[in-house]
C-alpha positions in Angstrom: 0.0 0.0 0.0 1.3 3.5 -0.8 1.6 6.2 1.8 -1.8 6.8 3.5 -2.2 10.3 2.0 -1.0 9.5 -1.5 -4.2 8.3 -3.1 -8.0 8.4 -2.9 -9.7 5.1 -2.4 -13.4 4.2 -2.6 -13.1 0.9 -0.6 -10.9 -1.2 1.6 -11.4 -4.9 0.7 -10.9 -7.7 3.2 -9.0 -10.2 1.1 -8.3 -13.7 2.4 -7.5 -15.0 -1.1 -10.5 -17.3 -1.1 -13.5 -17.5 -3.4 -15.8 -15.1 -1.7 -13.3 -12.3 -1.1 -11.9 -12.7 -4.6 -15.3 -12.0 -6.1 -15.8 -9.0 -3.7 -12.5 -7.6 -4.8 -13.5 -7.9 -8.4 -16.9 -6.2 -7.8 -15.4 -3.5 -5.6 -12.9 -2.6 -8.3 -15.7 -2.7 -10.9 -18.4 -0.8 -9.1 -16.7 1.4 -6.6 -13.6 2.4 -8.4 -10.1 2.7 -6.7 -9.7 0.1 -4.0 -7.1 -1.2 -1.7 -6.9 -4.6 0.0 -5.9 -6.0 3.3 -5.0 -9.5 4.3 -4.7 -10.3 8.0 -1.9 -12.6 9.3 -2.7 -13.8 12.8 -0.4 -16.8 12.7 -2.9 -19.1 10.8 -1.4 -22.1 9.1 -2.7 -20.8 5.7 -1.3 -17.3 6.1 1.6 -17.7 3.6 -0.6 -19.3 0.9 -3.4 -16.8 1.5 -1.0 -13.9 1.1 0.4 -15.4 -2.1 -3.2 -15.8 -3.5 -4.2 -12.2 -2.4 -1.1 -10.7 -4.0 -1.8 -12.4 -7.3 -5.4 -11.3 -7.3 -4.4 -7.7 -6.4 -1.8 -7.8 -9.2 -4.5 -8.9 -11.7 -6.8 -6.0 -10.7 -4.1 -3.4 -10.2 -5.1 -3.0 -6.5 -2.6 -1.8 -3.8 -2.2 -4.4 -1.1 -1.0 -4.6 2.5 -0.6 -7.5 5.0 -1.6 -6.5 8.6 -0.2 -8.7 11.3 -2.4 -9.5 14.3 -0.2 -12.2 15.9 -1.8 -11.8 19.3 -5.0 -13.3 17.8 -3.1 -16.6 17.3 -3.3 -17.2 21.1 -7.1 -17.3 20.8 -7.4 -19.5 17.8 -8.1 -23.2 17.8 -5.3 -25.7 17.1 -6.7 -26.7 13.7 -6.1 -23.3 12.3 -2.7 -22.5 13.9 -0.9 -25.7 14.8 1.1 -27.5 12.1 0.0 -31.1 11.9 -3.3 -30.7 13.8 -6.2 -32.4 12.1 -8.2 -30.2 9.8 -12.0 -30.4 10.1 -13.7 -32.0 7.1 -17.3 -31.1 7.9 -18.9 -27.6 7.7 -20.7 -28.4 10.9 -17.3 -28.5 12.9 -17.7 -24.8 13.7 -15.8 -24.9 17.0 -12.7 -26.3 15.3 -12.3 -23.2 13.2 -14.0 -20.5 15.3 -11.7 -17.6 16.3 -13.3 -15.4 18.9 -14.5 -12.1 17.3 -12.3 -12.6 14.3 -14.5 -10.8 11.8 -15.3 -8.2 14.4 -11.6 -7.5 14.7 -11.0 -7.6 11.0 -13.9 -5.1 10.2 -12.7 -2.8 13.0 -9.1 -2.7 11.8 -10.2 -2.3 8.1 -12.6 0.5 9.1 -9.7 2.4 10.8 -7.7 2.2 7.5 -10.8 3.2 5.5 -11.5 6.3 7.6 -7.9 7.4 7.4 -7.8 6.8 3.6 -11.1 8.6 3.1 -12.7 5.4 1.8 -16.4 5.1 2.6 -16.6 1.3 2.4 -15.1 -1.8 3.9 -15.9 -4.6 1.5 -16.1 -8.1 3.0 -16.7 -11.5 1.4 -19.6 -12.9 3.4 -22.1 -15.4 2.2 -25.5 -16.8 3.2 -24.4 -20.4 3.2 -21.7 -20.0 5.8 -23.9 -17.5 7.8 -26.0 -20.5 8.9 -23.1 -21.7 11.0 -21.0 -18.5 11.4 -23.1 -15.6 12.5 -20.2 -13.2 11.8 -20.8 -13.9 8.1 -24.5 -12.9 8.2 -26.4 -9.9 6.9 -27.3 -9.2 10.5 -23.6 -8.9 11.4 -23.2 -6.4 8.6 -26.1 -4.3 9.9 -24.8 -4.5 13.5 -21.3 -3.5 12.4 -22.7 -0.5 10.5 -24.6 0.7 13.6 -21.3 0.6 15.6 -19.3 2.2 12.8 -21.7 5.2 12.7 -20.2 6.0 16.1 -16.6 4.7 15.8 -15.9 6.3 12.4 -18.3 9.3 12.8 -20.5 7.8 10.1 -17.7 7.9 7.5 -17.3 4.2 6.9 -19.8 1.3 6.4 -19.4 -2.4 5.7 -20.6 -3.7 2.3 -20.7 -7.3 1.2 -21.8 -8.0 -2.4 -22.3 -11.7 -1.7 -24.0 -11.8 1.7 -27.3 -13.0 0.3 -25.7 -15.6 -2.1 -24.7 -19.2 -1.6 -21.2 -20.3 -2.7 -22.4 -21.8 -6.0 -23.9 -18.5 -7.0 -20.7 -16.7 -6.0 -18.6 -19.1 -8.1 -20.9 -18.7 -11.1 -20.7 -14.9 -10.8 -16.9 -15.1 -10.5 -16.7 -17.2 -13.6 -19.0 -14.8 -15.5 -16.8 -11.9 -14.6 -13.6 -13.6 -15.5 -12.1 -13.7 -12.0 -8.8 -15.7 -12.1 -10.1 -18.5 -10.0 -6.9 -20.5 -10.3 -5.3 -17.8 -8.1 -7.5 -18.5 -5.1 -6.5 -20.4 -2.0 -9.6 -21.8 -0.2 -7.8 -24.1 2.3 -7.3 -24.1 6.1 -3.9 -25.9 5.7 -0.4 -24.6 5.0 -0.3 -25.3 1.3 1.2 -24.5 -1.1 -1.7 -26.4 -2.8 -5.1 -26.7 -1.2 -5.5 -30.0 0.6 -8.9 -30.7 -1.1 -10.2 -32.5 2.0 -10.8 -29.8 4.7 -14.3 -28.3 5.1 -13.2 -25.1 3.4 -11.8 -26.9 0.3 -14.8 -29.1 0.1 -17.2 -26.1 0.1 -15.2 -24.3 -2.6 -14.9 -27.5 -4.8 -18.6 -28.2 -4.5 -19.5 -24.6 -5.3 -17.3 -24.7 -8.4 -18.8 -28.0 -9.5 -22.4 -26.7 -9.0 -21.5 -23.6 -11.0 -20.2 -25.7 -13.9 -16.7 -24.6 -13.5 -15.0 -27.9 -13.6 -11.9 -26.6 -15.4 -11.3 -24.0 -12.6 -12.0 -26.7 -10.0 -9.3 -28.9 -11.5 -6.8 -26.1 -11.7 -7.2 -25.4 -8.0 -7.5 -28.9 -6.6 -5.9 -31.1 -9.3 -7.5 -33.9 -11.3 -11.0 -34.9 -10.1 -11.3 -38.6 -9.6 
C-alpha cells in the first residue's frame, strides 16, 4: 500500500485469497472504483498461501495491497487453524474447530480504521448466506450491526458492504466465472499449502461450489485432477 495520504480510495477490501473475497475484490474494483486490499496474518497455518493468493489477485486487478499482522490473535485461535500437523475439520458443521473469537469483528474494525484514514467510505467483506448459517459473523445481521457501531466509531464515515452476503457459494462461483475472476489464483484451504489439501471443510465447500456452477476446469486447476 502506498503512503496513506497519497491516493483516494473508494473501498478497503478484506481479502483472504478465497473464493468469496476474490469476487468481492472484483466487484469493488468494478463498481466502486479505486480500491485497496488488506490480508490479516494472525499466525494461521494458511497465512503464507493466503498472502500469495491475495497478492496475485491484487496484481490482476491493479489494486494496492497490504498485510496486517495480528499475531496476538493466534493465542485465541483453535489448534486446527494455527498448529502445524493438527487435524483439519472435514465437515462444515465443525464450527468450534475453526472459530476464532470475534475474528471478523476485529477484521472489520481494523479495516474501518484504515478506511477512515484513507477517506474510503466502504469496507468490502466476502460474506455469504451459506456460511452464515453456522457462522453468525458472516451474516447480513452482522453487517447491519457492524454498521450501527461504525456510525459512532468512524463518525459515520465508513460502512461495511458485502456484495455476496445474500448468495450461496455456488452463485458466488458462477458470478466469479462470468466476470472472469482468475479463480486459479484463489486459496480456499485451512492448511499450509502450497496447494489446497482438497479434504478440509473449506476446500470441500469451494470445490462443491465450483462444480455446482459448472466450473470444472477451474476446479481442477485449483484442486488437481478430479477422480
